[in-house]
C-alpha positions, 0 to 999 in steps of 0.5 A: 930248094931255096928261093935263090937256088929257084931264082938262079934256075929261072934267070942265068944273070942271077946265077952269074952274079952268085958264081961272081960273088963267090969268086970275088970273096974266095978266102973272106973270113970277116963275115961278110963273104959269099955265104953272107951275100946269098944269106942276103939274097935269100932273105930279100926273096923271102920278103919279096914275096911277102911284099908283093909286087916288086922287081925280084931280078933287081932285088936278087942282083943288088942283094948278092952284089951289095957287099962287092964295094964295101969300103972295108974289103974294097978300095974302089970308088962309084960301085966299080966292081958291081958296075964291072960285073953288070956291064960285063953282062950286058945290063943297061946302064940305067938299070945298073945305077938302079942297082948301084943306088940300091947297094948304096942304101944298105950300108948301116955305118952310111945310112943308119936308119935312113929309109930307102925310097923304093920297095926294093931298096926297103926290102934288100936293106932289111935283108942285110940287116936281118942277117946282123941279128940273131945266131948269125949275126953274133957270129959275123960279129966276132969273126969280124972282130977277131979278123981285125984284132978287136977285143971281146969288148969291142965286138960287145960294144957293137951289139950297142952301137948297131946290132940293138938298133936294127929291129926298130928300123925294119922297113917291112912288116915281114922284116919286123916279124923276123927281126923280133925273134932275132933280136931277142936271141941277141938280148938272150945272148947278152944276158948269158955273157953277163952272167957268166962274166959275173956282170 
């Protein structure tokens, strides 16, 4: 059983967040769907196990909701989708604010290599960025590019502009260790691309 499945069995709120996320992203095919959110949650809970004392519910909820108001996908303000879910499920306002602060610290385009100021924030940021690396990260890059009419060159530029920077920006030791292998896979893929294209 995955860490996410275990957390969902133990905490009905996490289970509802996962189900709500699946419904919100139904039909999403740009690499930012529910499958991505669930992988981020799994990564985050794995990092939480390695990092020691932290609020696992906070981590799981922020991981599951982290793209619920992504401006690439939704025209919302002030985390409106995430706040609606949290409010409807009785999450106190102060705790909802903490979750939204974590969510707002995830995006690479908005935060670059800025380090969140809480352990939970650092874990969720790392977990999201791990899903942009390795084989899954490559697949997501081309899924997003295809959905938005990007050329092969534009998608490959994304490797230089973001993906190859992520390894060195990881916050936690466990994420740095996981990122090494995934970063190496990116480099191997790019070398093969160059070879096949005669560069």
